[in-house]
N, C-alpha and C positions, 0 to 999 in steps of 0.2 A: 480532630476528628477521627483522625487515624489513632491516637490514643485510645480514645473511647471505644472505637470498634474493636481494637486488639485487646484490651482488658476484659472485654465480654465475650471473648473465646474461652475455649473449654480449659487451656492453660495460659491465659494471658496474664493472670493475676500474679505469676511469678516474675515479671519483667519489672524493672524501675521504669518511671516516667523518660529519665533521660535517654536510657536505652533505646526505648521505642521511638524517641524522637529523633535521635541520631540515626539509627536504621531505616527508618522512613525518609529522612531527607537524603542519605546515600543513595537509595532506591530511587527516589526522585530525580536527583542530579543527574544518576548514570542512565536512566531510562530515557530522560529528556534529553541529554546529550548526544546519545545513540542516535535516537530519531531524528535528531536536527542534522546530524552529519550525513545521514542516510536519505535526504531529503524529503521527509515525513513531513516537515512543517510546510515546505512550498507545495506539495502535494495538497496538503489539508487547506491551506490558503485557497487555493484554486476551488476546491470543492465547496468551500464556504461562498467565494465570490458568486460561483455559478448557483448554489442551490438555496442561499438563504437570502429572500428580498431584502433590500436595504444596506446590505453588510458593505458593499462598496462605498455607501455615503456614510458609513458610521467610522469606517478605517482608513487614514491617510496612507495609501499605500506607497512602496517605493518606486512605482512606476510613475505615479503622479509628482512625486518629488523630483524627479530627474527628468520630466518634461516640462520645464518651465524655460524656454529659449531666451527669452526676455532678460532672464536673471543668469543667464549663461549655463544652464544645465539642459543638457539634451541626451537621450538614449534610443537606441535603436539598434539596427543590424545591418552591417556592410553588405551592401548586393552588388557592388561594382567597383573595382579599384581603378582609378584613371591611368593614364599614361603617364602624366607626370607622377612621380612617385610621392609626392606630397599632397596628393588629393585624393577624394573616394566618394562614392554615393552611398548614402546611409538611407534607410527606410525607417523611419522612426516608430514608435511605440502607437502613434495614431494613424498610421501607414501613409504618411506625407513623405516625399522625397526630399532630400537635403545635400547638397554638394558641400563636402568637408575640406577646407583648406587646413592642411597640417605641416605647414612648413617648418614650424619651431615648437612643435609638439613633444611631449614627455609621455612617454607610453609605460604605463605603470603595470605590474602584475606579471611580467615577463610573457607580454603577448606581441605578436607580431600582426599587421594587417593582412587580414584573408577575409575572401568572400563568405558569408554565412555566420560570421563572428559577430557576437552581443555585445554592445559595448555601451559605456557611459562617458560622455563628454562634459569637458569644462572648456568654456570659453565665452564667444561673442558673437551674436546676430550681427552680421554684414549688410544684408538686406533680405527680403521674403524667404528666400530656400537657400540662402548660402551662410555658412557658420564658420566662424574661424577657430580652430581648436587650440587650446594650451596644454590639456590634459587628457589623455585616454586611459581609461581604467576598465577592466573586464566586468562583464554584467554580475557574475558571480565573486564578489571579491570578498564577502564576509568570512569565509571560512580560513582563507589565508590571514586575514587581518587576525580572527580570534587564535591562530596559531603562533602569532608573534611576527609575521612577516609585514611588512609596510604595504601599503596599499598605493 
């Protein structure tokens, strides 16, 4: 489509197909990467989910993926750090409170427990609102992963 539109411009006939294809590809990748790293994709996702009816039913979101406690996946924000250093309270993405036991946990992504920190947890449910975490990751771990760091 870019090729067709470009060759029909005033001087577009001068360029070869491969040149137009490569330039179009380079511009698309550069622009897409820049928008992604500036957070535009997340903002666009939020606008779509708020403004487009049925969008949330069509797209399996990251939030849904991490909100499966029975499968060992949980996500939310730390709301209180307990006196024993190996436990804290978490408000999950569905606004339920969880007591997190993190005695032998691995913290990924160079994060430390802090109130207000949004995280993803891998572990298992102990009972109704108690979760034993084995691994804790930062919520926004994609960028570090794409740049070559382990999550």
